[in-house]
N, C-alpha and C positions, 0 to 999 in steps of 0.2 A: 417560535421565534428562535431558530433556526430553516432556511431559506436553501442551504449550502448542499443539492444533490450528494457532489464529493462524500460530505462528511456523516453526511443523516445514511450511506452506506456504512461508514466507519462503526457507528454508533450500532451499527442490527450488529457488526458483530464483535463486538463488547462483553464477554462472562455475564459483565458485573460478577462474580465471584467474593472480587478482591479490591483493592484500591487497584483504579487505573493509572496511567498514563500517557497525557499529553506534549507531544513532544516535538518541539520549535509551533507553540497553539494561538500565539502570534494574538491575536484579539480576546479565544480564550470562550468562544461563543461554541467548541464543544465540549468544550469541558465544564460551561454550568448546561449544555442539553440535558447533561448526562447525571447531574446529579438530580435539576430540574423535572428531569423525565420519572428518577425513581428509582433510572436504573445502574446506576453505583451510589454508593454512600458517600466516598472519600474520592476525589481527583485529584492530585497532580497535574502542575501543570507549568513547562519545561519551556525557557527560547531563554536562548545563547544572550540576545542582546535588552540590553533596556527599555527601547525603545513600545513592540510587547507587551512590555510587562505593565508596561504603565497604562497600554491602554488593555490586557485582560484586566487591569485589575478595576478599571471604572466600568465593563462589564460585565462580574462577580457583582461590584456593587448594587448596579443596575439591576441582576434580577434576584439581590440577596441572599448570598451564597457564597458570600463569601468565608464563613465557617471549617463549609465543604471542598472549598476549593484552595489546595496549596500554590504558593507562585511560588519557585526556582530556577532563580540563574540559570543555565546549567549546559556544558558546550554539547548540544546532544542526551545522552542518557550519562555522562561523566561522577556527579553531583546529587547523582536520586539516588536515594537507598536503596535498596531490594525490600524489605522489609514488606510480606503482605501485598504484593503488582505482585497482576494479576492478570495485568489487562497490557502493553503500551501500544500504543502510537501512535504511527509514524505517520505523515503524512501530506504534502504538498511540496516535498524535498525533491532531489535526481536523484536517481537509482544509486549512484557512489554514491552520495550521502549516507543516501540507510544504511546501507553495507558497510561503511564507514563507523555509520552507532551503532548498529549491532554488533560489530565483531573485537567496541573495545566495551560492550556491557554482556561479561563469561556469565554473568547472572541471571539472563535469557532464556541460559539454556535446560535449568529451572524450570519447566514445564509453563514458561511467562507463553499469554496467548497473544501473539503479534499478527497486528492491523496495521497495514503496511500499505500505501496508494501514492507509489511514483510519479511525478511528472513529467516526468522522459525515463529510455528504454527496457522499462518493462520486462523487456527480454535478457536485458542485462540481470537486473536484483531476481526476476523465476533462478535462469542461473547461479549466477553467487548462493543464491538461499538450500538446492541442490545440490553441486560440492560442498557445503558447507557444513552439510548433516540435516538439515532441516528439512520437514515437511512443512509441501503445500497445501492447506485440507481442504478448501476451496476459495471459488476466484465470483466477484461479482463485478459489470462493467457496468458503468454512466455515463452519460451523455449530457454535456453542455453550451449547449448555440452548438456548433461541430466542430467540439473537442469530445474525444474520448478519452476515458478514463478507466485504468482498474482497481480495485479495489483489493488485495490478496492476503489472506487468512490460515497467520503461517502459526506450526511452532518445531522447537526439536527435539529431533527423532537420536544422532548417531550417526543416522546411516546418510553417507555422503554416494551420491551417481552426479551423473553428468548426462541431463536432458538429452532428448531427442528437437531437433529445429520445429516441432510443430509445438513442445508441449512450450521453449522458449518463448512461442508468440503469441500461443492464444493461452496454455496455464492449465489451468485446471475451469476454466469459464463454462457455463450451463446451457448449452448449444439449443436449448428452449424453450430459453428467456429470449422476447424481440430484442433490447440493449447487448446482451452479449451476442448477441445469431451478429447484431451490427458490428463486433469490434473485431470479432474476429471477420468478418468480407474487408473490413478495415484492414487487417493485418493483412489482408490476400492479396489485395492491391497496391498493397507497400510494396509491399515483397517482386510479389509481379514487377512495379514498371522498374523496382531496382532492380530487379533482375533482366529484364529486356535490354535495359544500360548497360549491364554487363556482358549480355550476349552480342553484343552489338559492338563492343567494343572490344572482347578476344576473336573475332569474324567467325561465328555460330555455330562454339562450345558451350556447350550445356551449364548450367551450371544450381547451387545448392536454391539458393534461390528463389526460383520457378518452382521447384522437384517442390523445397517445399509451400511451397502457396498452389499446388495442384494438393499435396493432398489436402488441404484447411476448405479448400474451397469441398473435395469431397465427406469431407465431414458433414458438410453446412447441406450439401442432398444428400446425407446418409439420414 
């Protein structure tokens, strides 16, 4: 029923304690999976556009879960009632948009479990979460073809901090997991490439990107 590894990894992080809200649901595959698998009794599937919501309706009717998946048109979480929502999944968006959605929903600070899957700029998202009082509980990586994606589980604590560059780039990836190790290696390679470019432009001065890459490589070796 659900073959997308990104969405399956997101589903693993859903607590199942209450209502889950899938923001930007698109075809509602994740929402249907959560109720069909028994993980959730009720799921809110939201999207800002009518087209995806029509596709979502087709999916939930196909799988016979129309009574357990509520379709709501909403810009992010703006029109979602927080009552009994225990989990919020925001997957398949850029980091900046994810941050904007979280920032506008103050009720997420009331113990809501966040499952976030940025398509771009994961380091930006990690840093923003930490600086805005959210604790990253755990992370996992998935690989789709040659692309790697991070799935981040977080909740609000009110403790604001600025993470170091290593945390920004690999977060709480479990480096005993093969795919997460590959993800971390990719981040080190990306930083090293960027750092060498800056090194050439600066006339040989060392830079933070190369230093961070070396620190990640040491963690992988250790």
